[in-house]
C-alpha positions as CSV (number, residue, x, y, z in Angstrom):
1,M,0.0,0.0,0.0
2,T,2.9,2.4,0.9
3,S,4.6,1.5,-2.4
4,W,1.3,2.4,-4.3
5,N,1.1,5.8,-2.6
6,R,4.7,6.5,-3.1
7,N,4.2,5.9,-6.9
8,I,1.2,8.3,-7.0
9,Y,3.3,10.9,-5.2
10,R,6.2,10.5,-7.7
11,S,3.7,10.7,-10.7
12,F,2.2,14.0,-9.2
13,I,5.7,15.4,-8.8
14,I,6.7,14.6,-12.4
15,I,3.4,15.9,-13.9
16,S,3.6,19.1,-11.8
17,F,7.3,19.6,-13.0
18,I,6.2,19.1,-16.7
19,G,3.4,21.5,-16.3
20,I,5.6,24.2,-14.8
21,V,8.1,23.8,-17.6
22,V,5.3,24.2,-20.2
23,L,4.1,27.3,-18.5
24,V,7.6,28.8,-18.4
25,L,8.2,28.0,-22.0
26,F,4.8,29.5,-23.0
27,G,5.6,32.6,-21.0
28,I,9.0,33.0,-22.8
29,S,7.4,32.5,-26.1
30,Q,4.9,35.3,-25.4
31,V,7.6,37.7,-24.2
32,L,9.7,37.0,-27.4
33,S,6.7,37.4,-29.6
34,Y,5.9,40.8,-27.9
35,L,9.5,41.9,-28.3
36,N,9.5,40.9,-31.9
37,T,6.2,42.7,-32.7
38,G,6.8,45.7,-30.5
39,A,7.4,48.0,-33.5
40,D,4.2,47.0,-35.2
41,R,2.1,50.1,-34.3
42,T,-1.1,48.6,-35.6
43,S,-1.2,46.3,-32.5
44,M,-0.6,49.2,-30.1
45,L,-3.4,51.4,-31.3
46,H,-6.6,51.3,-29.5
47,L,-8.2,53.3,-32.3
48,A,-8.3,51.2,-35.5
49,V,-5.4,52.3,-37.7
50,S,-5.2,48.7,-39.0
51,K,-3.3,47.1,-41.8
52,E,-6.5,47.8,-43.8
53,Q,-6.3,51.5,-44.8
54,V,-8.9,53.6,-43.1
55,Y,-7.9,57.1,-44.3
56,L,-7.3,57.7,-48.0
57,P,-7.5,61.4,-48.8
58,K,-6.0,62.3,-52.1
59,L,-2.2,63.1,-51.8
60,E,0.1,64.5,-54.3
61,W,3.9,65.2,-53.9
62,K,4.7,68.4,-55.6
63,D,8.5,68.4,-54.9
64,T,10.7,65.8,-53.4
65,I,14.1,67.2,-54.3
66,N,16.2,67.9,-51.3
67,P,19.3,70.1,-51.7
68,G,21.1,68.2,-49.2
69,R,20.7,64.4,-48.8
70,P,18.6,62.8,-51.4
71,I,15.6,61.1,-49.9
72,E,15.0,57.4,-50.4
73,K,11.8,56.2,-52.0
74,Q,11.0,54.0,-49.0
75,T,11.5,56.8,-46.7
76,L,9.1,59.0,-48.7
77,L,6.5,56.2,-48.5
78,D,7.1,55.9,-44.7
79,I,6.6,59.6,-44.3
80,E,3.5,59.7,-46.3
81,H,2.0,56.7,-44.5
82,D,2.7,58.0,-41.0
83,Y,1.7,61.6,-41.9
84,L,-1.8,60.5,-43.1
85,N,-2.1,58.3,-40.0
86,A,-1.3,61.3,-37.8
87,W,-4.1,63.2,-39.6
88,Y,-6.5,60.3,-38.9
89,I,-5.6,60.0,-35.3
90,R,-5.9,63.8,-34.9
91,N,-9.4,63.9,-36.4
92,A,-10.5,60.9,-34.4
93,A,-9.2,62.5,-31.2
94,Y,-11.1,65.7,-31.9
95,Q,-14.2,63.9,-32.7
96,T,-14.3,61.5,-29.7
97,N,-12.2,63.8,-27.3
98,K,-10.0,60.7,-26.4
99,K,-6.3,60.5,-26.7
100,E,-5.9,56.9,-28.0
101,G,-3.1,56.7,-30.6
102,I,-1.7,60.3,-30.2
103,E,1.5,59.1,-28.5
104,D,2.3,57.0,-31.6
105,Y,2.1,59.8,-34.2
106,Y,3.1,63.0,-32.2
107,T,6.2,63.7,-30.2
108,K,6.0,64.7,-26.5
109,S,6.1,68.5,-27.3
110,A,3.5,68.2,-30.1
111,R,1.1,66.2,-27.9
112,Q,0.9,68.9,-25.3
113,N,-1.2,71.3,-27.4
114,L,-3.3,68.6,-28.9
115,L,-4.1,67.1,-25.4
116,K,-4.8,70.6,-24.1
117,S,-7.3,71.3,-26.9
118,I,-9.0,67.9,-26.4
119,G,-9.3,68.6,-22.7
120,S,-10.8,72.0,-23.3
121,N,-13.2,70.7,-25.8
122,K,-14.4,67.9,-23.5
123,K,-15.1,70.3,-20.6
124,K,-17.1,72.5,-23.0
125,D,-18.9,69.4,-24.5
126,I,-17.6,70.3,-27.9
127,A,-16.7,67.7,-30.6
128,I,-15.2,68.4,-34.0
129,H,-16.0,66.0,-36.8
130,G,-13.4,66.7,-39.6
131,T,-11.5,65.2,-42.4
132,T,-8.9,66.3,-45.0
133,I,-9.8,65.5,-48.6
134,H,-6.8,66.6,-50.7
135,H,-3.1,67.2,-49.7
136,N,-0.4,68.9,-51.9
137,I,2.9,68.1,-50.2
138,A,6.5,69.5,-50.9
139,L,9.6,68.3,-49.1
140,D,11.3,71.4,-47.8
141,F,14.2,69.7,-45.8
142,Y,15.5,66.3,-45.1
143,S,18.4,66.2,-42.6
144,A,21.7,64.6,-43.4
145,D,21.3,62.0,-40.7
146,G,17.9,61.0,-42.0
147,Q,16.1,61.8,-38.6
148,L,14.2,65.0,-39.5
149,A,11.9,66.1,-42.4
150,V,10.1,69.3,-43.0
151,L,7.1,69.4,-45.3
152,S,4.9,72.1,-46.8
153,D,1.3,70.9,-47.2
154,T,-0.5,73.6,-49.2
155,N,-4.0,74.1,-50.3
156,V,-5.3,71.3,-48.1
157,K,-9.0,70.8,-48.7
158,E,-10.7,70.3,-45.2
159,Y,-14.2,69.7,-44.0
160,Q,-15.3,70.4,-40.4
161,R,-18.5,70.1,-38.5
162,V,-18.4,71.5,-34.9
163,Y,-20.9,70.2,-32.3
164,K,-21.8,71.3,-28.9
165,G,-23.7,68.4,-27.4
166,D,-26.0,67.4,-30.3
167,E,-26.3,70.8,-31.7
168,V,-24.2,71.8,-34.8
169,L,-22.5,75.0,-34.2
170,L,-20.5,75.4,-37.3
171,E,-20.0,73.6,-40.7
172,A,-17.3,74.7,-43.0
173,E,-15.2,73.7,-46.1
174,L,-11.8,75.3,-46.1
175,R,-8.5,75.5,-47.9
176,S,-5.5,75.6,-45.5
177,D,-1.7,75.6,-45.7
178,Y,0.5,73.8,-43.1
179,Q,4.2,73.7,-42.2
180,V,5.0,70.3,-40.7
181,M,8.2,69.0,-39.0
182,L,8.5,65.3,-38.5
183,M,11.1,63.3,-36.5
184,L,12.0,59.7,-36.9
185,E,11.6,58.0,-33.4
186,D,11.6,54.3,-32.8
187,G,11.4,53.7,-36.5
188,F,8.3,55.9,-37.0
189,W,7.8,59.5,-38.3
190,R,6.1,61.5,-35.6
191,I,4.9,65.1,-36.0
192,R,7.0,67.4,-33.8
193,H,5.5,70.8,-35.0
194,M,2.5,71.6,-37.2
195,V,1.8,75.3,-38.0
196,K,-1.4,76.2,-39.7
197,E,-1.8,79.4,-41.7
198,E,-5.0,81.4,-42.0
199,P,-7.6,79.1,-43.7
200,R,-9.5,80.4,-46.7
201,P,-13.1,79.6,-47.8
202,L,-13.4,76.9,-50.5
203,D,-14.0,78.1,-54.0
204,T,-16.4,75.9,-55.8
205,I,-15.7,75.3,-59.5
206,L,-18.4,74.0,-61.7
207,Q,-17.1,72.5,-64.8
208,N,-19.0,72.5,-68.1
209,K,-20.6,69.2,-69.2
210,T,-19.6,67.8,-72.6
211,L,-21.7,64.7,-73.1
212,A,-24.9,65.8,-71.3
213,R,-25.9,69.3,-70.2
214,V,-28.7,71.3,-68.8
215,I,-29.6,74.4,-70.8
216,G,-32.6,76.7,-70.1
217,G,-34.1,74.0,-67.8
218,K,-33.8,71.3,-70.4
219,I,-31.5,68.2,-70.7
220,V,-29.4,68.5,-73.9
221,I,-27.4,65.7,-75.6
222,E,-25.5,66.4,-78.7
223,N,-27.4,69.7,-79.1
224,Q,-30.8,68.0,-79.0
225,E,-33.4,68.2,-76.1
226,Y,-33.6,64.9,-74.4
227,Q,-36.7,63.6,-72.8
228,I,-36.1,60.8,-70.2
229,K,-38.5,57.9,-70.8
230,G,-37.1,55.1,-68.8
231,I,-37.1,52.2,-66.3
232,N,-35.3,50.9,-63.3
233,Y,-33.5,47.8,-64.3
234,Y,-32.4,44.6,-62.7
235,P,-32.1,41.2,-64.6
236,Q,-35.0,39.0,-63.6
237,K,-32.9,36.2,-62.2
238,T,-30.4,38.4,-60.2
239,P,-32.3,41.4,-58.8
240,W,-30.0,43.4,-56.3
241,N,-27.1,41.3,-57.4
242,M,-26.7,42.3,-61.0
243,F,-22.8,42.1,-61.1
244,G,-22.4,38.8,-59.1
245,D,-21.3,35.4,-60.1
246,D,-24.4,34.9,-62.3
247,F,-23.8,38.0,-64.5
248,D,-24.8,37.3,-68.0
249,I,-24.3,40.1,-70.6
250,D,-26.4,38.1,-73.2
251,V,-29.5,38.1,-70.9
252,I,-29.0,41.8,-70.3
253,A,-28.7,42.5,-74.0
254,K,-32.1,40.7,-74.7
255,D,-33.6,42.8,-71.9
256,F,-32.2,46.0,-73.4
257,D,-33.9,45.0,-76.7
258,I,-37.3,44.6,-74.9
259,I,-36.8,48.0,-73.3
260,N,-35.8,49.8,-76.4
261,D,-38.6,48.1,-78.5
262,S,-41.1,49.3,-75.9
263,G,-40.4,53.0,-76.6
264,L,-38.1,53.6,-73.7
265,N,-34.7,55.4,-74.0
266,T,-33.2,55.2,-70.5
267,I,-32.4,52.8,-67.7
268,R,-31.3,53.2,-64.2
269,I,-28.9,50.7,-62.6
270,F,-27.4,50.3,-59.2
271,V,-23.7,49.9,-58.0
272,P,-23.6,48.4,-54.5
273,Y,-20.6,49.9,-52.5
274,E,-19.5,46.8,-50.6
275,V,-20.1,44.4,-53.5
276,F,-17.8,46.5,-55.7
277,G,-14.9,46.4,-53.1
278,K,-15.5,49.6,-51.1
279,A,-12.3,51.7,-51.3
280,K,-10.5,49.2,-53.5
281,V,-12.8,48.6,-56.3
282,E,-12.6,45.1,-57.9
283,T,-11.5,45.2,-61.5
284,E,-13.9,42.4,-62.4
285,K,-16.9,44.3,-61.1
286,L,-15.8,47.4,-63.0
287,D,-15.4,45.4,-66.1
288,K,-19.0,44.1,-65.8
289,L,-20.3,47.6,-65.4
290,R,-18.5,48.7,-68.5
291,Q,-19.9,45.8,-70.4
292,V,-23.4,46.9,-69.4
293,L,-22.7,50.4,-70.5
294,D,-21.3,49.2,-73.8
295,K,-24.3,47.1,-74.5
296,A,-26.6,50.0,-73.5
297,K,-24.8,52.2,-76.0
298,D,-25.2,49.5,-78.7
299,K,-29.0,49.4,-78.0
300,K,-29.3,53.2,-78.0
301,L,-30.1,53.4,-74.3
302,K,-28.8,56.1,-72.0
303,V,-27.9,55.1,-68.3
304,I,-28.3,56.7,-64.9
305,V,-25.7,55.0,-62.7
306,T,-26.8,55.0,-59.0
307,L,-23.7,54.8,-56.8
308,F,-23.3,53.7,-53.2
309,D,-26.2,51.3,-53.1
310,F,-26.6,49.9,-49.6
311,Y,-24.0,52.3,-48.2
312,G,-25.1,53.8,-44.8
313,N,-22.2,55.1,-42.8
314,Y,-21.6,58.8,-43.7
315,S,-19.2,59.3,-40.8
316,V,-16.7,62.1,-41.7
317,L,-13.8,59.6,-40.8
318,D,-15.1,57.4,-43.6
319,W,-15.3,60.0,-46.2
320,T,-11.9,59.4,-47.9
321,L,-12.7,55.7,-48.3
322,T,-15.9,56.6,-50.2
323,H,-14.0,59.2,-52.3
324,R,-11.5,56.5,-53.5
325,H,-14.4,54.3,-54.3
326,A,-16.1,57.0,-56.5
327,E,-12.8,58.1,-58.0
328,Q,-12.1,54.6,-59.3
329,I,-15.5,54.0,-60.8
330,V,-16.2,57.5,-62.2
331,T,-12.8,58.3,-63.7
332,A,-12.7,55.0,-65.5
333,L,-16.2,55.8,-67.1
334,A,-16.0,59.6,-67.3
335,D,-15.9,59.5,-71.2
336,H,-18.6,56.8,-71.7
337,E,-21.2,58.0,-74.0
338,A,-23.9,55.7,-72.6
339,I,-24.0,57.5,-69.3
340,L,-26.6,60.2,-68.8
341,A,-26.0,60.9,-65.1
342,W,-24.4,59.8,-61.9
343,D,-27.0,59.3,-59.2
344,I,-25.0,59.8,-55.9
345,K,-27.2,57.6,-53.7
346,N,-30.6,56.0,-53.7
347,E,-33.1,57.4,-51.2
348,P,-30.5,58.9,-48.7
349,N,-33.2,60.7,-46.9
350,L,-34.3,57.4,-45.4
351,D,-31.1,57.4,-43.4
352,F,-31.8,60.8,-41.8
353,E,-33.3,59.4,-38.6
354,S,-30.7,56.7,-38.0
355,R,-27.5,58.6,-39.2
356,G,-28.4,62.2,-38.8
357,K,-29.7,64.6,-41.5
358,E,-26.6,66.7,-41.2
359,N,-24.3,63.8,-41.6
360,V,-26.1,62.6,-44.6
361,V,-26.5,66.0,-46.4
362,A,-22.8,66.9,-45.7
363,W,-21.6,63.6,-47.2
364,L,-23.8,64.1,-50.3
365,K,-22.7,67.6,-50.8
366,E,-19.0,66.6,-50.7
367,M,-19.5,63.6,-52.9
368,I,-21.2,65.8,-55.5
369,S,-18.0,68.0,-55.5
370,Q,-15.8,64.9,-55.8
371,I,-17.7,63.4,-58.8
372,R,-17.7,66.7,-60.6
373,Q,-13.9,66.7,-60.3
374,F,-13.6,63.1,-61.5
375,D,-16.1,63.6,-64.5
376,P,-16.8,66.9,-66.2
377,N,-18.9,65.2,-68.9
378,H,-22.1,64.0,-67.2
379,L,-25.0,65.2,-65.0
380,V,-25.3,64.7,-61.3
381,T,-28.4,64.0,-59.4
382,I,-29.7,62.3,-56.1
383,G,-32.6,59.8,-56.0
384,W,-34.7,61.3,-53.1
385,S,-37.4,58.9,-51.8
386,D,-40.1,61.6,-51.7
387,V,-41.2,65.1,-53.0
388,E,-40.5,66.8,-49.6
389,S,-36.8,66.1,-49.7
390,A,-36.2,66.7,-53.4
391,S,-35.3,70.3,-53.0
392,L,-32.3,69.6,-50.7
393,L,-29.0,70.3,-52.4
394,K,-30.9,71.6,-55.4
395,E,-28.2,74.2,-56.3
396,E,-25.5,71.6,-56.2
397,I,-27.0,69.0,-58.6
398,D,-28.0,69.2,-62.3
399,I,-31.3,67.4,-62.3
400,V,-33.8,67.0,-59.4
401,S,-34.9,63.3,-59.0
402,F,-37.6,62.1,-56.7
403,H,-39.7,58.9,-56.1
404,Y,-43.4,58.7,-55.8
405,Y,-45.5,55.7,-54.5
406,R,-48.4,57.6,-52.9
407,D,-51.9,58.1,-54.1
408,I,-51.8,58.9,-57.8
409,N,-54.6,61.4,-57.3
410,N,-52.3,63.7,-55.2
411,F,-49.4,63.6,-57.6
412,I,-50.2,66.7,-59.7
413,E,-50.5,68.8,-56.6
414,A,-47.2,67.5,-55.1
415,Y,-45.4,67.9,-58.4
416,N,-46.5,71.4,-58.9
417,Q,-45.6,72.4,-55.4
418,L,-42.1,71.0,-55.9
419,N,-41.9,72.8,-59.3
420,T,-42.3,76.1,-57.8
421,Q,-39.1,75.5,-55.7
422,I,-36.9,74.2,-58.6
423,N,-35.6,75.8,-61.8
424,K,-33.9,72.7,-63.1
425,P,-35.2,69.5,-64.9
426,M,-37.2,67.3,-62.5
427,V,-37.3,63.5,-62.9
428,L,-39.9,61.2,-61.6
429,Q,-37.2,58.6,-60.9
430,E,-39.4,55.8,-59.4
431,F,-43.0,55.1,-59.4
432,G,-45.1,51.9,-59.7
433,L,-47.8,49.6,-58.3
434,P,-47.5,46.0,-57.5
435,S,-49.9,43.5,-58.9
436,S,-49.7,41.8,-55.4
437,R,-53.2,40.4,-54.9
438,G,-52.9,37.0,-53.2
439,F,-52.4,35.2,-49.9
440,W,-50.2,37.8,-48.4
441,S,-52.3,40.7,-49.9
442,P,-55.8,39.6,-50.4
443,F,-57.0,43.2,-51.1
444,G,-54.0,44.2,-53.0
445,P,-54.0,45.5,-56.6
446,S,-54.6,43.1,-59.4
447,E,-52.8,43.0,-62.8
448,K,-55.7,44.9,-64.1
449,G,-55.4,47.5,-61.4
450,Q,-51.8,47.8,-62.1
451,A,-52.5,48.5,-65.8
452,E,-55.1,51.1,-64.9
453,Y,-52.5,52.8,-62.7
454,H,-49.9,53.1,-65.3
455,K,-52.4,54.2,-67.9
456,Q,-53.4,57.1,-65.7
457,F,-49.9,57.9,-64.8
458,Q,-48.7,57.9,-68.4
459,E,-51.6,60.3,-69.2
460,I,-50.3,62.7,-66.5
461,I,-46.7,62.2,-67.6
462,K,-47.7,63.1,-71.2
463,Q,-49.7,66.1,-70.2
464,E,-47.1,67.6,-68.0
465,N,-44.1,66.6,-70.1
466,I,-42.3,64.8,-67.2
467,H,-39.1,62.9,-67.3
468,F,-39.8,59.4,-65.9
469,L,-38.3,56.0,-65.0
470,S,-40.9,53.4,-63.7
471,W,-40.2,50.6,-61.2
472,T,-39.5,48.0,-62.6
473,L,-39.2,45.8,-65.7
474,Y,-39.7,42.4,-64.1
475,D,-41.5,40.5,-61.3
476,F,-39.0,38.7,-59.1
477,E,-38.8,35.2,-57.6
478,E,-36.8,36.4,-54.6
479,V,-36.2,39.7,-52.8
480,P,-33.3,40.1,-50.4
481,S,-34.2,40.9,-46.8
482,A,-31.8,43.7,-46.9
483,V,-34.2,45.5,-49.3
484,V,-37.5,45.3,-47.6
485,G,-36.9,43.4,-44.4
486,K,-37.8,39.8,-43.5
487,L,-41.7,40.1,-43.4
488,P,-43.1,37.9,-46.1
489,W,-45.9,40.3,-47.0
490,R,-43.4,43.1,-47.7
491,K,-41.3,40.8,-49.9
492,H,-44.5,39.6,-51.7
493,K,-45.3,43.2,-52.6
494,Q,-41.8,44.0,-53.8
495,K,-41.8,40.9,-56.1
496,H,-44.8,42.1,-58.2
497,F,-43.9,45.6,-59.5
498,G,-42.8,44.4,-62.8
499,F,-44.4,44.8,-66.3
500,I,-43.3,41.3,-67.1
501,D,-44.3,38.3,-64.8
502,R,-42.0,35.6,-63.4
503,N,-42.8,33.3,-66.4
504,G,-41.7,36.0,-68.9
505,N,-45.2,37.0,-69.9
506,K,-46.1,40.6,-70.5
507,K,-48.7,41.8,-68.0
508,P,-51.5,44.1,-69.0
509,A,-49.5,47.1,-67.6
510,F,-46.8,46.5,-70.3
511,E,-49.1,48.3,-72.8
512,F,-48.7,51.5,-70.7
513,I,-44.9,51.2,-70.0
514,A,-44.3,54.3,-72.2
515,N,-46.6,57.1,-73.6
């Protein structure tokens, strides 16, 4: 018995020793791992400056020639990377009134003023939501020991919105000049001094359109007045996923024949922000979009391209990512003859309550400015969900677009009321009625009722000479929950707006698809 107990005791000692050794080795490995990754600043920041770029303002080097020591290409890239991250951290700190990340991008002397300002703002309940949009940098000095760099950052385009509590005190777009000194510390370029000269109000430059214009309240293409007679388009088998794996340009071409033969001349299509790659637009998706535009041109159809579908952030800190998204798409297609207009966003006013009206409108206003820079050839619009919102930003856009799904008998009054506020072309960009009578909608409109609706609406459109795009060509088998939610009666309604049913048969309403 004694021998048995002694063996148990020995086994316990051996197992304990092995366990201690394992723990010691694990601890040593963690220390070594920490030491090896200590210079990886992305792991030190509590505020997400991660390996995925989160701040992408436009940056141009005007001059990199240093009269003393020539600057290395990698050093230039390091300075650019750390300088932009410093801006992001600064903007985030002023927005949240927290100091996370500041130590990593500002030297001790530079931190003092920054932290002092943040502390003062916090006491006053002030928050500054800001971003930079465009930097123009010149290298003024690079020390012989490679430890110091001085930059001139001129004509920096900035946007700021100042809050006191939840109240907006100030909103401004500015041009500013900065003198910046950076020091190399621990392998990273930190800002030591940043001096800002007196900011200047932003001058808005509107460029002349060359492929589509508005003259005297009329849309003009190739010196001819253009009347929009159109339809919102998705392929029947891939609604809300037009550019996915099942993309089929031959199917789309056949649909364009149907549209053209029906007497329509314009389509509206949608570009989802995340599906297209967000800040890094996927080449494959852009190629598919180009194929659609090429085919539309072949079929003599003009296209309104709606950008940022299903985007809903609008945060000032997210602006530069959306700018890069728009830049890649719009610059690639700026000369395409099929495009009639860029539609910045579908029904952005529906995000007013959840995201804040001032956030949404400010984002839209800046995006209009961005797209005008990227493409001087085409018109710009916004697809408002109702008549009441349609006058917002009316001075910034070329054509005023709105949607109408209310009682048709009240349309003329609503249209005329909007018309008194607008001196630009107005487009009824969405309207329609679902033939949704069935289990989920026992008292809903029938196909006959849908036809009567479109007949009456086309009479109004013809009488008032209204630009229009109806919703939509096809009935659909499936509707994503992201579009109308999960409730089956809502999905059922959305499935039956088409002029052509799920079996490919033209419904009675097809007779009134155009006037």
